[in-house]
N, C-alpha and C positions, 0 to 999 in steps of 0.2 A: 371723362366728364364732357357732355355736349356743350358746345359754345352757343351763345345767343348774340344777336345783333341789336337787341332792344336796348335803348338807353332810357332809363327811368327818369321821370320828371317829377320828383317829389315823393311824398309818402304814399300817394294813391297807387303807385306802381303801374300806371297805364303807359304804354310805350309812346314816347314823343317822336320817335323815328322808327320806321319799319322798312324792310326790304321792298324793292319794286315788285317782286313776285307776290309777296304777301298783300301789298296794296291792291294789286290787280285782282286777286281773289276776293278781297273784302268788298271792292266796288264793282265787281262783275264786268271787268274789262280785261284787256291783254296787257302784259308788261310793256309792249310796244306803245300802247296808248299812254301809259304813265311816262315813258321816255319822251314822247312827243310833247306832253304837257310841260316837261322840264325844258325841252328845246325851245318851246314858244314863250317861256318865261312865266307861265301860269302858276307853276309851283317851283320850289327850290329843291334841287337834288344835292345831297351831301355825300361826298366821296369818303368811303371808309376802307382804307387799304387799297390794294391794286385793282380789285374787281367789284367790290360791293358799293352800290349806290343806295342810300337811304332817303326816304321822303317822310314828310309830316302828314299824318292822317287829317289833322286840322286844316292844313293848307288845301288838301284835296277837297275836303268838304266845303271850304270857302268858295271854290269855283263851281260847285254843283249848283244847278238851278232847277227850280220847279217848273214843269211844263203844265200850263193850265189845260183843263179838260172841260168839255161841254157835257152837261148832264143830259141823260136821255129823257128826263121828265120835262125838259124845256121844249121838246119837239111837238 
């Protein structure tokens, strides 16, 4: 039986914590970027066993910011 690292948060069954590699895939960055975010204190890392670090997708989304763009119609 395969193991999973997802921790369910209530009846909706969406993961409240995911592995660093999965987070990097979801947000289009490298695992190293996620580790740097943890090191800078931008997000929380949760140690699970000797090697696994989990992160919260909600925390990652909270540090994302929208970059304003200029419309071509304004030129």
